N, C-alpha and C positions, 0 to 999 in steps of 0.2 A: 590860386586856382589855375590849373592847367587848361590850356585852350581846348576848345571842342574838337578841332581837327586832330590835335595830337592824341587825344584820348581815343578817338575813332581809329586812328592808324595803329596805335598800340594794341587795341582790342583786335583789329584785323590781323596784325602780325602774330599775336598770341594764338588766335584761332587757327591760322594756317600752320604754325609750328606744331601745335597739339594735334591737329588733324593728321598731319603727315606722320607723326609718331604713332598715333593710334590706328591708322588705317590697316596695317598688317595684322595686328591682333583682332581687329574687327572682321577682317577677311577670314581668319581662323574661326571666329565665333559664328559667322554667317554660314560658312561652307564646311566646317569641321574638317579642314584640309591640312592642318598642321602649322599654318602660319602663326607667328607669335611676335612678341615684343622685339624691338631691335637688339637689345642687350641679351636676348635669349636665343638668337639665331635667325631672326627675321623670317625669310621664306625658306630657309635651309631644311626645314622639316615638312615642307609642303608636299602634297601628294603628286605634284608635277615632277618631282625627282624620283618617283617610284615607277619604274618602267612596267611593272606588273599591275598598276592601278587601272581598274576598269574605267573609272571616271576621274577626271582631273579638274582641279579648281578652276571655275569659270574665269575668274579675274587673272589668275597667273598663267593659264594656258593660252588665253586669247589676249594679246596685248591691246587690241582695239577695245574690247569690252572693259579690260582693266583700266586703261588710260581714260576712256570716256567716262566710266563710272566714277572713278576716283577724282578725276579732274573736275567733273561737274559738281560732285559733292563738296570738294574743297572750295571751288569757286562760289557756290551758293553760300557756304558757311562764312567765307570772307566777306562777301557782299552784304550779308545780313549784319555782320559785325560792323561794317563800315557805313551802313545806311544812316543818313542824317535823321536825327530824332525829332526835328521840328515839324514834321508833317502832321502827325496825329491822325492820319487817314486810315490807319489799320490798328489792330490790337497791339502789335509790336511797337508801332510808332507812338501810340497812346501811352504805352508802358514807359517808353523812354522820354517822352515829352510831357512830364507832369507839371511843368510850370516852375519848378524850383531847381536851383542849381545844386546838383549833387556833388559829392566828393568825387575826385577822379578815380579812386579805387573802386568805388561803388558803380560808377558808370562803366568802367572797363569790365568789371565782373558781369554786369548785366548784359553788356554787348557780347562778351565772350560766351556766356551761356546761351544766348539767343543764336549766335553763330554756330556753336557746337550742336545745338538742337537741329538746326538746318542741315549741317553736315551729316549727322548721323541719319536723319530722316531720308535725305537724298541717297546716301550710301546704301541704306537698307532697301529702298525701292529699286534702285538701279542694280543692286546685287540680286534681288529677287528676279528682276527681268533677265539678267544675265544667266541665272540658273535655269530659268524656264526655257530661254532660247537655246541654250546649250545642253538641255536635258540632264542637268546635274541633279542627282537624286536626293540631295540633302540641303536643307536650308533652315537654320535656327530651329532646331528641335522637330523639324518635319522630315521624317525619313523617306517619305514618298509623296510626290505631288498628288493632290486629290483629283486631278483631271488628267 
């Protein structure tokens, strides 16, 4: 059986790696800006490279918004994956601390999915805020802001 800390660190590292790979396509999904997978051009198709674009991607055009949004999302995902499971003081803690020793693959998977859920949730919320603050007209199937 692999030690508890080793499993936590493996899940944290896996969460950070997958989050960093998926952040650019998530940007493209959230803002319909053209950002895509690293092996398909990354941000080379983003509307920030189009000088005629009326609106430009909030994360790509504003380094502050991009770094803060992405950094916070990755940090939250990593911390959720690394959180000790023995507290049982919340739903996530209860799910991870069920009293039985699980296999390391099961524990890593559980921690990874909790971390990725946190990452995507924070990325969506901070992306939404970035879009509103910068008056970007598109956000995940919303063509105009309702207010």
